[in-house]
N, C-alpha and C positions, 0 to 999 in steps of 0.2 A: 217505583211510584211513591211519591211523597203524600202523606196524609195531612190535611189541615188540622190545626189545633181547634179545640172546642169553641173558643171565643170567636174564631174566624168562621166556623161552621154555623154557629147559631146567630151571628149578627150579619148575615148576608144582606147586602144592599139591594139585592134583586127581589127580596120578599116584600110584596106590597099588600098581602092579605094572609089569612090563616092557611097553614099547610098541615095536613093531617096524615101521619104515617100510621098504618095499621098492620097488624100481624095476628094470626089466630091458629089455634090447634083444634082438635076435635072437642075440647072441653073449655077453651078459654079464648077471649078476645082481648087484645091490648090496642088502645088507640092513644097516640101521642099527638096532641094538638099544639102546634108551634105558632106563636104570634109574637112578633117583635123579638125580644130576648127572653121570652118565657115559654116553658113547655108544661102543659097540663096532661097528666096521664090518667086514662080511664080504663078500668078493667070490667069485663062482663063475662060471667060464666055461661057456658052453652050446655043445653041438654042434647040428647041424642037425636031429637026430632027438630032441632033448630036449624034454620038456614043461616049460616054465618054471615053472608053478604047482606041479607035482610036485617039481621040484628045490628050489623055495623051501620047501616043506613039509619036505623032507629037511634043508635047512640049519637050519631053526628047531628041528627035533627034536634035532639034534646040539648046538645052541647053548643051548637052554633045557631045563632038567630038567622032567620030566613033572608034578611037583608044584607048579610055579610058575605063577602066573596071568600071562597076557600078552594083549595086543591086537595084531592085525596091521592096519596101515593100508595099503591099496592105492590108489595114485593112479590116477585115471581121466582120460585125455586130455580136455581141454576140448571138443574137437570132438565127443565122444560125449555131451555133456551139453547138453540143451536148457534154456535159461534164459529166464525172462520176469519183468520187474518190473512190479508193479501198484501203484496208489495207491487206497486206499479212504477214504471219510469216517470220521472218528474215532468217530462214533456207532455204527458197525456193530460188533456183538459178534463173537467169534471164529467162531461157527457160521455167521453170515451171510457173513463174509469167506471162509470155507472153501467154502461153497456157490457163491459167485460165482467163486472161483478154479477150482473143478471145472468149472463151466459153460464158462469160457474155455478150459480144457484140452480139453474135448470138441469145442469149435468149431475150435480151431487145430491140434491134433495130427493128423497124417495116419494114425495108427493108433489102435485102441481103447485105453482106459485100462487094460484088463486085460492089455495087453502091455507095460506100462511100470511102473517104480518111480518114485514122485514124492515130493518133500518140499516142504513149504510153510513158509516162515519169515516171520514178521511182526514189525515193530517200529514204534514211533511216530516219525515224522519230525517233529522239534520245529520245524523251520523252516516247514513248511507245515501243521502240526497235522493231518496225515493219516497213515493206516496204510500203511507201505511193506511190501508183500508180495512176496517173491521165490519163484518156483517153479522147482524143479530137476527135470528129467525124464531118466531113463536107461532105455533099452530093456532089458527083462528078458533077452532073448537075449544081451546083452553082460554084464549084471551077474551072472547066475546062477552062472557058474563061480567067482566070487569069494565068493559069499554062502552057501556050503554049511555054514559054521561060525558059531556064535554070537559068536565073538570077532573077527570080521572087520568092518572099517569101510572104506567107500569115501570117498575125498576127491578134490577137484578137483586134477588134476596141476599146474595153474598156481599154485594156492594153495600146494601143497607146494614147488614150485620157488622161489617168492618167499620163502616162509618159510625155506627153506634158505639163500638169499642173505642174508636178514636176519640169520641166525645167524652168518654169516662176515663180514658187513659191518663195516668198521672206520671208516667215515665217518659223517657226521651225516645222511645220506640216510635218510628214514624213510617216505616215501610210496610207495604201491604202484606207481605209474607209474614212479617213479625207479628202484626196485629191479628191476622187471620188465625194464627196458631197460639195466640195468647190465652193463658188460663184465666177465664172470666171471673173466677173466684177471687182473683187479686184486685179486681176493679172495685171502686167505691160507688155502690148503687144508692139511689134514694131509698127512703123507707117504703115499706108496704109493696114491694115488688113481688108479684105472685109467681112469675116465671121469668128468669133472667134472660134466657135466649129470646123469648118473644118480645121482651122489653127492648133489648138491643136492636132487634130488627125493626120494630115500630119507631124507635127513637131515630135510627139511621134513615128510615124512610121519611120521617118528618124533616130531616136535614138535607134531603135531596137538593142538589144545587143546579139542576138543569143541564148537567153534563153527563156523558157516558162514564167518564172516569170518576174515581172517588173524590 
């Protein structure tokens, strides 16, 4: 899988409003606010009694005026996302593919479908001439705190992290596996970065491109 260069990531023609990538730990919040070709980074410390999602809302309210449109991208740890790849014959139509994918979900998930969010993405695998279908599943009990607003998007944290590395990467490495294992100490970070991993995740989330792939 090829990774886009930073100039391509940051100058997406599809971005018509602000896009905010967030990441947080027990002690720190990082928000990267992307508008046009600029990214503003905001840090906020957390106390043990703070609710991170409430504090993130406060940060965004202070940073973005009420009349501006914006999207918030929350990275979800990969461990929380169940994923399965299926291959179907190319003659199956989308409805048939969907029905088969749902049947497999019912057979393999340990909980009912009513307790999960799921997304099914399909594309033609030209090498095998089959339909490659990827299923993503997230428990509703984990996703619901993030999805109370229409302008919230959930993304895979690993994809965000790698996207952030790709944005700062100054070598010719372009493959997902190479970037995922890259020593981040070799990257050229902006000044005043309080936590490099949190920054990479938030930066990558702000560069979300509307696709499942990086």
